[in-house]
C-alpha angles and dihedrals in degrees: 000000000000120000092207119108129185116245090231089063090059104041133056126219092278093053096254121133111262116244091234095041093117097041114117091010104163116236122249117269097241092173097058097026107095094192108043116164136194121231091196144351118329111231115197092199091222094313129121128247104228124206121188122223108291093019111120139207100222126198132185136040091274099037087265097163124035129181119189148126116245095198094268107040140024109238136196105190119189109179102144137086119320131001135310106248125192106194128189141121091244119022122194130180110201141173120264092265092051091233100112136043122223098177130011121192118188127175114255090359102077132229128296130198119209140203117201087349092302118120111246104163129025129180115227138181090266101039131288135326118215124200113201132004129335116212122193110204122185094340144072140251112230120201124186120237115285093019120118147197109236142177129217097023095280137079091251091098110030150120119225144162125214139193091275088072102246136116115235127202119202133190130174089004096302134099110253106171139012131194110200128211092257092054096259114145122208124185123192093004140052100226132083130164121235093260097052120089094176127027124177120188125185138157087218132027107343104196138015123186123191128175114209092201119064092215097058134078117254090208127019117186117195131185124204090216125052097235130047145063120325098182128013122195116212128191126219090273090062092248123132113251099176145338148196105242143178108211104172105033095244130114101288140076136216120227104211130186122188112273105153114145089229089068095053139077138172089045113179135159116268118251134178092031094142092055091050092048090049087055092058115099111212114200141191116221146143126237121254105250095040088085094213128158095217141030118276105166135072119217149098139278106248098224091053091053093046093075092053105034104014093170089063094058130073126197134017129278112267093001119164134193116273134186113268131210094250094054126092103251121221117235112285094016125116133198109277096028116132117259117229135201126236089279093053095253123136116253114239123230102207126216122236139199129218098212091193089070089062090064097081092051093047090048091049091049091048092051091049089049091048090051090052091046092050090048090050091047090053091048092048091048091050092048091047091053093049091047092050089050091053092048092052095046 
């Protein structure tokens, strides 16, 4: 139907618009009209605007924003000037049924991502909070210098790296271990000399090695060269006081303790060695735990040797473990109190003997005995000569 009207149909003889001028005005042909236009707002009167698959709602002078369904997917395509902005005080991304949230965005409260409607990641004023596990697959986690991974919301339990190129491990608010850029590892301290690859410092027991399998070594020390020192013992002055050494490159080691004359003073010859050896009380015994019915070992009781060769004995007779100043004391316990095991029994601190330190005394006693033997031999020889002279007279 044509949209054209004669002017005579609209005006009366005086030139005014007829009251029925717009009656029976035919509607526009929006199907065949390729350039329909609106003269005002379009009210759907409660009806839908239907788009077939592939038909688009297009916005912008250059078709910048398009909304459509391609038959398989619903698409919002923004390819024009500027950004695609979704604006709202509260933004929610839900499933089709409106029963679950995928993303929730609230002003001044951050954003949270959900799985099965449960919050898993939330942005906060200081970063992000994660609920559940974080798995890193085929990638890496990069942290800037001086940032750390921590537990409990404080730096008390954390791992960090700083500008000095080391990784630092902290527990209970204190540094416990450090791995330096050159691979050196220090535990209980922050210092290591250039020759030390591992340094352990402790005010109590420093190291404890235990092998779960009875057929394996608890500690295995290997040298890259055949000869040299395997283990060096250093005192608090930093001076060597002994070592375990391989001097000739064959299958044996030397246990060496410092004995240089430059380390000694008040040097005198030993006397009375025989009397001290006679005071020793050698025993035969078996060890508790061997479950034997008779003695099978030769040795001494440490406390009996301590009065004769005190430098050969460590510990004190009947000593037990006590609480020290540097230890964290349980409630109601004071420094010097006896420690007890789970059964309430005191914990023994056993004495020991360095049998090598008996060698000088035994050598001294043997030399004194040799002197006596030689004197006796001289006396016997003299008496024999005199007796022979009398018999031949």
